[in-house]
Every structure is written in C-alpha cells, then in structure tokens.
C-alpha positions in Angstrom: 96.8 123.1 114.3 96.6 120.2 116.6 98.2 116.7 116.4 96.0 113.9 117.7 96.7 110.5 119.2 95.5 108.2 116.5 95.4 105.0 118.5 93.4 106.6 121.3 91.0 108.0 118.8 90.4 104.5 117.3 89.9 102.9 120.7 87.5 105.6 121.8 85.6 105.4 118.6 85.2 101.7 119.0 84.3 101.8 122.7 81.7 104.6 122.1 80.1 102.9 119.1 81.4 105.5 116.6 80.4 108.7 118.5 83.9 109.7 119.3 84.6 110.0 115.5 82.4 113.1 115.5 85.0 114.7 117.8 87.7 113.5 115.5 85.9 115.0 112.5 85.3 118.3 114.3 89.0 118.6 115.2 90.2 117.5 111.7 87.9 120.1 110.1 89.3 122.9 112.3 92.9 121.7 111.7 92.4 121.5 107.9 90.7 124.9 107.8 93.7 126.3 109.7 96.2 124.6 107.3 94.4 125.9 104.2 93.9 129.3 105.8 90.2 129.4 104.8 86.9 128.0 106.0 86.8 125.2 103.4 84.8 122.8 105.6 82.0 123.1 108.1 81.3 120.4 110.7 77.7 121.4 111.0 77.1 121.4 107.3 78.7 118.0 107.0 76.6 116.7 109.9 73.3 118.1 108.7 73.8 117.0 105.1 74.9 113.5 106.2 71.7 113.1 108.2 69.5 114.6 105.4 71.1 112.3 102.7 71.1 109.2 105.0 74.9 109.1 105.0 75.6 109.7 101.3 77.1 113.2 101.9 79.6 111.7 104.2 81.0 109.6 101.4 81.5 112.7 99.3 82.9 114.6 102.3 85.5 112.0 103.0 86.4 111.9 99.3 86.8 115.7 99.2 88.9 115.8 102.3 91.2 113.1 100.9 91.7 114.7 97.5 92.0 118.3 98.9 94.7 117.2 101.4 96.7 115.5 98.7 96.6 118.6 96.5 97.6 120.7 99.6 100.5 118.5 100.7 101.7 117.4 97.3 100.8 120.2 94.8 100.6 118.9 91.2 100.0 115.3 92.1 96.7 114.0 90.8 96.8 110.5 92.4 93.2 109.4 92.8 94.0 106.5 95.1 93.5 108.5 98.2 89.9 109.4 97.2 89.2 105.8 96.3 90.4 104.6 99.6 88.3 107.1 101.5 85.2 106.2 99.5 85.6 102.4 99.8 86.3 102.6 103.6 83.3 105.0 104.1 81.0 102.7 102.0 81.8 99.9 104.4 81.2 102.0 107.5 84.9 102.3 108.2 85.3 106.0 107.7 87.0 106.3 111.1 89.8 104.1 109.7 90.3 106.6 106.8 90.1 109.5 109.4 93.0 107.8 111.2 95.0 107.5 108.0 94.3 111.2 107.2 95.2 112.2 110.8 98.5 110.4 110.4 99.2 112.5 107.3 98.0 115.7 109.1 100.3 114.9 112.0 103.2 114.4 109.6 102.4 117.7 107.8 102.3 119.5 111.2 105.7 118.0 112.1 107.1 119.2 108.8 105.7 122.7 109.3 107.1 123.0 112.8 110.4 121.6 111.5 110.7 124.3 108.9 109.8 127.0 111.3 112.2 125.8 114.1 
C-alpha cells in the first residue's frame, strides 16, 4: 500500500493534460487491490473498456471504486453520496478531482492501518 502526494498528483495531471492521472489510477488500483486482498480491479481492463465505450466505462469504474471503498472503510454504511460525487465529477471531466478525494481517504486508511499495527 502506498500513500501519494495529492497536491503533486493534481499539479502533474493539469500540467500533462490529464495523462498523469493514468499513473494515479494505476497506483490506486494496486493499492485498493492490496487493501481488499483480492484482484478486484484491473487497470488494463478499465483502460480498454474506457476506450471501447468512449469514456462511459470510466463513469461506472469511478462509481464502483467510490462505493466499494465506502463499504470497505465503513462496513454497513450505505451512503450513496460518494458514488454520486464520483459520477458527477467524472461526467464533467473532473475524475482526477474525485481521484484526489479518494486518495485522501486511502491515505487516511493507510495511516489508520499503520497506527493499529504500530
């Protein structure tokens, strides 16, 4: 599991016209798979299906990441607002903003996990 510098990721994504977000997605997928202890997501599947569906799959993928993470970090909570936020931001081409929000939550989860182990 790897914490990421969110501000740097946003700056690099903006400077590189969104390309850096692919690195962020790849790292998030690896981290989430490690947290869930299963191969729940595949970067290449997401990338291929996003291209084949002209971006529609990315909307679903961001929604799924959001709802899965809430269920993982807060079992039993069925708050749908995370998924709605992910979908709305992705629809407006701001999925990198939701990725930053999710990365903040991942970083917090990693800190909690390290805190309980230490």
